[in-house]
MOPAC internal coordinates of N, CA, C and O (Angstrom, degrees):
PM7 1SCF
backbone

  N    0.0000 0     0.00 0     0.00 0    0    0    0
  C    1.4556 1     0.00 0     0.00 0    1    0    0
  C    1.5240 1   108.04 1     0.00 0    2    1    0
  O    1.2310 1   119.94 1   -46.77 1    3    2    1
  N    1.2912 1   117.71 1   133.23 1    3    2    1
  C    1.4581 1   123.11 1   176.01 1    5    3    2
  C    1.5195 1   109.46 1  -109.36 1    6    5    3
  O    1.2310 1   120.74 1   -19.94 1    7    6    5
  N    1.3200 1   116.19 1   160.06 1    7    6    5
  C    1.4547 1   119.86 1   176.48 1    9    7    6
  C    1.5068 1   112.27 1   106.39 1   10    9    7
  O    1.2310 1   122.29 1     8.22 1   11   10    9
  N    1.2926 1   113.22 1  -171.78 1   11   10    9
  C    1.4551 1   120.66 1  -176.34 1   13   11   10
  C    1.5125 1   110.62 1  -104.29 1   14   13   11
  O    1.2310 1   120.87 1   -46.22 1   15   14   13
  N    1.3177 1   115.94 1   133.78 1   15   14   13
  C    1.4582 1   121.59 1   173.98 1   17   15   14
  C    1.5208 1   107.31 1  -105.96 1   18   17   15
  O    1.2310 1   120.53 1   -42.39 1   19   18   17
  N    1.3192 1   116.58 1   137.61 1   19   18   17
  C    1.4617 1   121.23 1  -176.39 1   21   19   18
  C    1.5146 1   110.64 1  -128.04 1   22   21   19
  O    1.2310 1   121.88 1   -27.27 1   23   22   21
  N    1.3165 1   114.01 1   152.73 1   23   22   21
  C    1.4622 1   121.74 1   171.65 1   25   23   22
  C    1.5135 1   106.82 1  -144.86 1   26   25   23
  O    1.2310 1   120.30 1   -31.28 1   27   26   25
  N    1.3031 1   117.04 1   148.72 1   27   26   25
  C    1.4534 1   121.83 1   178.39 1   29   27   26
  C    1.5202 1   108.47 1  -113.05 1   30   29   27
  O    1.2310 1   120.92 1   -53.54 1   31   30   29
  N    1.3322 1   115.84 1   126.46 1   31   30   29
  C    1.4598 1   121.36 1   176.05 1   33   31   30
  C    1.5250 1   108.33 1  -136.20 1   34   33   31
  O    1.2310 1   120.64 1   -20.29 1   35   34   33
  N    1.3126 1   116.38 1   159.71 1   35   34   33
  C    1.4589 1   121.62 1   177.44 1   37   35   34
  C    1.5180 1   108.52 1  -101.77 1   38   37   35
  O    1.2310 1   120.66 1   -53.62 1   39   38   37
  N    1.3352 1   116.35 1   126.38 1   39   38   37
  C    1.4564 1   122.28 1   179.02 1   41   39   38
  C    1.5178 1   109.05 1  -119.50 1   42   41   39
  O    1.2310 1   120.87 1   -26.30 1   43   42   41
  N    1.3167 1   115.94 1   153.70 1   43   42   41
  C    1.4666 1   121.69 1   175.60 1   45   43   42
  C    1.5162 1   109.42 1  -112.92 1   46   45   43
  O    1.2310 1   120.20 1   -41.44 1   47   46   45
  N    1.3287 1   117.23 1   138.56 1   47   46   45
  C    1.4587 1   122.19 1  -179.91 1   49   47   46
  C    1.5207 1   110.63 1   -59.87 1   50   49   47
  O    1.2310 1   120.82 1   -41.03 1   51   50   49
  N    1.3202 1   116.04 1   138.97 1   51   50   49
  C    1.4576 1   121.55 1   176.24 1   53   51   50
  C    1.5167 1   115.27 1    83.46 1   54   53   51
  O    1.2310 1   119.78 1   177.16 1   55   54   53
  N    1.3223 1   118.03 1    -2.84 1   55   54   53
  C    1.4613 1   122.37 1  -179.49 1   57   55   54
  C    1.5216 1   108.76 1  -101.98 1   58   57   55
  O    1.2310 1   120.25 1   -47.26 1   59   58   57
  N    1.3415 1   117.12 1   132.74 1   59   58   57
  C    1.4671 1   121.21 1   176.23 1   61   59   58
  C    1.5282 1   108.39 1   -88.75 1   62   61   59
  O    1.2310 1   120.52 1   -44.66 1   63   62   61
  N    1.3289 1   116.61 1   135.34 1   63   62   61
  C    1.4553 1   122.99 1  -178.71 1   65   63   62
  C    1.5186 1   109.71 1  -119.85 1   66   65   63
  O    1.2310 1   120.59 1   -36.46 1   67   66   65
  N    1.3278 1   116.47 1   143.54 1   67   66   65
  C    1.4591 1   120.80 1   172.92 1   69   67   66
  C    1.5190 1   108.86 1   -76.14 1   70   69   67
  O    1.2310 1   120.79 1   -48.82 1   71   70   69
  N    1.3208 1   116.10 1   131.18 1   71   70   69
  C    1.4592 1   121.62 1   178.78 1   73   71   70
  C    1.5177 1   107.90 1  -129.40 1   74   73   71
  O    1.2310 1   120.84 1   -46.84 1   75   74   73
  N    1.3119 1   116.00 1   133.16 1   75   74   73
  C    1.4602 1   121.20 1   174.79 1   77   75   74
  C    1.5200 1   107.29 1  -124.83 1   78   77   75
  O    1.2310 1   120.94 1   -59.42 1   79   78   77
  N    1.3162 1   115.80 1   120.58 1   79   78   77
  C    1.4586 1   121.18 1  -179.76 1   81   79   78
  C    1.5169 1   107.30 1  -117.58 1   82   81   79
  O    1.2310 1   120.54 1   -60.27 1   83   82   81
  N    1.3195 1   116.58 1   119.73 1   83   82   81
  C    1.4625 1   121.63 1   179.01 1   85   83   82
  C    1.5182 1   108.78 1  -113.16 1   86   85   83
  O    1.2310 1   121.24 1   -38.85 1   87   86   85
  N    1.3269 1   115.23 1   141.15 1   87   86   85
  C    1.4484 1   119.89 1  -176.59 1   89   87   86
  C    1.5185 1   108.71 1  -146.03 1   90   89   87
  O    1.2310 1   120.39 1   -50.14 1   91   90   89
  N    1.3212 1   116.86 1   129.86 1   91   90   89
  C    1.4659 1   122.63 1   177.74 1   93   91   90
  C    1.5172 1   107.90 1  -126.70 1   94   93   91
  O    1.2310 1   120.78 1   -52.73 1   95   94   93
  N    1.3312 1   116.12 1   127.27 1   95   94   93
  C    1.4618 1   121.58 1   178.51 1   97   95   94
  C    1.5242 1   108.58 1  -132.32 1   98   97   95
  O    1.2310 1   120.17 1   -79.32 1   99   98   97
  N    1.3244 1   117.28 1   100.68 1   99   98   97
  C    1.4634 1   119.93 1  -176.23 1  101   99   98
  C    1.5301 1   114.15 1   -74.83 1  102  101   99
  O    1.2310 1   119.19 1   166.78 1  103  102  101
  N    1.3166 1   119.16 1   -13.22 1  103  102  101
  C    1.4636 1   121.14 1  -175.49 1  105  103  102
  C    1.5249 1   113.59 1   -91.35 1  106  105  103
  O    1.2310 1   119.44 1   170.07 1  107  106  105
  N    1.3275 1   118.67 1    -9.93 1  107  106  105
  C    1.4500 1   121.66 1   175.03 1  109  107  106
  C    1.5127 1   116.86 1    88.32 1  110  109  107
  O    1.2310 1   119.03 1  -179.75 1  111  110  109
  N    1.3205 1   119.45 1     0.25 1  111  110  109
  C    1.4599 1   122.09 1   179.69 1  113  111  110
  C    1.5308 1   108.23 1  -116.66 1  114  113  111
  O    1.2310 1   121.01 1  -114.82 1  115  114  113
  N    1.3379 1   115.68 1    65.18 1  115  114  113
  C    1.4547 1   121.13 1  -169.82 1  117  115  114
  C    1.5217 1   112.72 1   -91.07 1  118  117  115
  O    1.2310 1   121.16 1   -31.69 1  119  118  117
  N    1.3234 1   115.39 1   148.31 1  119  118  117
  C    1.4588 1   122.99 1   171.87 1  121  119  118
  C    1.5234 1   107.47 1  -153.25 1  122  121  119
  O    1.2310 1   120.72 1   -52.23 1  123  122  121
  N    1.3208 1   116.22 1   127.77 1  123  122  121
  C    1.4636 1   120.83 1   177.38 1  125  123  122
  C    1.5125 1   108.30 1  -139.70 1  126  125  123
  O    1.2310 1   120.73 1   -35.09 1  127  126  125
  N    1.3312 1   116.22 1   144.91 1  127  126  125
  C    1.4562 1   120.21 1   175.00 1  129  127  126
  C    1.5190 1   108.97 1  -147.77 1  130  129  127
  O    1.2310 1   121.11 1   -28.89 1  131  130  129
  N    1.3119 1   115.49 1   151.11 1  131  130  129
  C    1.4553 1   122.87 1   178.84 1  133  131  130
  C    1.5170 1   108.01 1  -104.97 1  134  133  131
  O    1.2310 1   120.40 1   -58.72 1  135  134  133
  N    1.3155 1   116.84 1   121.28 1  135  134  133
  C    1.4620 1   122.18 1  -178.04 1  137  135  134
  C    1.5144 1   110.04 1  -121.21 1  138  137  135
  O    1.2310 1   121.54 1   -18.30 1  139  138  137
  N    1.3210 1   114.66 1   161.70 1  139  138  137
  C    1.4642 1   119.65 1   173.88 1  141  139  138
  C    1.5277 1   109.78 1  -142.21 1  142  141  139
  O    1.2310 1   121.75 1   -19.14 1  143  142  141
  N    1.3259 1   114.26 1   160.86 1  143  142  141
  C    1.4628 1   121.23 1   176.52 1  145  143  142
  C    1.5216 1   107.93 1  -157.34 1  146  145  143
  O    1.2310 1   121.29 1   -12.64 1  147  146  145
  N    1.3127 1   115.13 1   167.36 1  147  146  145
  C    1.4653 1   120.73 1   175.86 1  149  147  146
  C    1.5242 1   107.53 1  -150.70 1  150  149  147
  O    1.2310 1   121.07 1     0.90 1  151  150  149
  N    1.3051 1   115.56 1  -179.10 1  151  150  149
  C    1.4625 1   119.58 1   178.52 1  153  151  150
  C    1.5277 1   111.51 1   -61.51 1  154  153  151
  O    1.2310 1   120.55 1   153.28 1  155  154  153
  N    1.3401 1   116.55 1   -26.72 1  155  154  153
  C    1.4651 1   120.18 1  -177.86 1  157  155  154
  C    1.5302 1   113.14 1  -108.29 1  158  157  155
  O    1.2310 1   119.90 1  -174.37 1  159  158  157
  N    1.3200 1   117.79 1     5.63 1  159  158  157
  C    1.4663 1   121.15 1  -177.48 1  161  159  158
  C    1.5142 1   110.02 1  -139.99 1  162  161  159
  O    1.2310 1   120.30 1   -50.78 1  163  162  161
  N    1.3193 1   117.03 1   129.22 1  163  162  161
  C    1.4540 1   120.54 1   176.20 1  165  163  162
  C    1.5274 1   109.73 1   -70.73 1  166  165  163
  O    1.2310 1   120.72 1   -17.88 1  167  166  165
  N    1.3118 1   116.23 1   162.12 1  167  166  165
  C    1.4653 1   120.90 1  -178.45 1  169  167  166
  C    1.5162 1   110.37 1   -62.40 1  170  169  167
  O    1.2310 1   121.18 1   -46.99 1  171  170  169
  N    1.3341 1   115.35 1   133.01 1  171  170  169
  C    1.4583 1   121.36 1   175.41 1  173  171  170
  C    1.5237 1   109.37 1  -149.41 1  174  173  171
  O    1.2310 1   120.71 1   -22.65 1  175  174  173
  N    1.3153 1   116.25 1   157.35 1  175  174  173
  C    1.4593 1   121.13 1   176.49 1  177  175  174
  C    1.5217 1   108.01 1   -65.45 1  178  177  175
  O    1.2310 1   120.61 1   -43.38 1  179  178  177
  N    1.3351 1   116.43 1   136.62 1  179  178  177
  C    1.4594 1   120.87 1   177.89 1  181  179  178
  C    1.5305 1   108.00 1   -64.28 1  182  181  179
  O    1.2310 1   119.52 1   -57.96 1  183  182  181
  N    1.3327 1   118.53 1   122.04 1  183  182  181
  C    1.4638 1   120.36 1  -178.35 1  185  183  182
  C    1.5274 1   111.75 1   -68.28 1  186  185  183
  O    1.2310 1   120.74 1   -33.33 1  187  186  185
  N    1.3295 1   116.19 1   146.67 1  187  186  185
  C    1.4721 1   120.62 1   178.49 1  189  187  186
  C    1.5312 1   111.77 1   -54.70 1  190  189  187
  O    1.2310 1   120.47 1   147.57 1  191  190  189
  N    1.3127 1   116.71 1   -32.43 1  191  190  189
  C    1.4788 1   120.54 1  -179.34 1  193  191  190
  C    1.5149 1   112.77 1   -64.32 1  194  193  191
  O    1.2310 1   120.00 1   164.43 1  195  194  193
  N    1.3201 1   117.60 1   -15.57 1  195  194  193
  C    1.4714 1   121.87 1   179.43 1  197  195  194
  C    1.5200 1   112.57 1   -99.78 1  198  197  195
  O    1.2310 1   120.04 1  -178.33 1  199  198  197
  N    1.3461 1   117.53 1     1.67 1  199  198  197
  C    1.4617 1   122.81 1   179.38 1  201  199  198
  C    1.5216 1   109.18 1  -108.05 1  202  201  199
  O    1.2310 1   120.59 1   -36.84 1  203  202  201
  N    1.3274 1   116.48 1   143.16 1  203  202  201
  C    1.4557 1   122.62 1  -176.06 1  205  203  202
  C    1.5300 1   109.73 1  -134.15 1  206  205  203
  O    1.2310 1   120.46 1   -26.02 1  207  206  205
  N    1.3108 1   116.73 1   153.98 1  207  206  205
  C    1.4668 1   121.02 1   172.34 1  209  207  206
  C    1.5180 1   107.99 1  -103.61 1  210  209  207
  O    1.2310 1   120.96 1   -22.60 1  211  210  209
  N    1.3131 1   115.77 1   157.40 1  211  210  209
  C    1.4586 1   119.57 1  -178.17 1  213  211  210
  C    1.5078 1   112.28 1   -81.40 1  214  213  211
  O    1.2310 1   120.10 1   180.00 1  215  214  213

């Protein structure tokens, strides 16, 4: 499948959320990125500084 897949969820500032992103590319030329946007922010890649490990 090519293109962008989207989902809409409601998040609250200051709250950490569990995120699981799965990606399968059988052709070997893979690229995936996690982006976010809001009514007051244009779409951008989620910065590493906003991601945490458990």
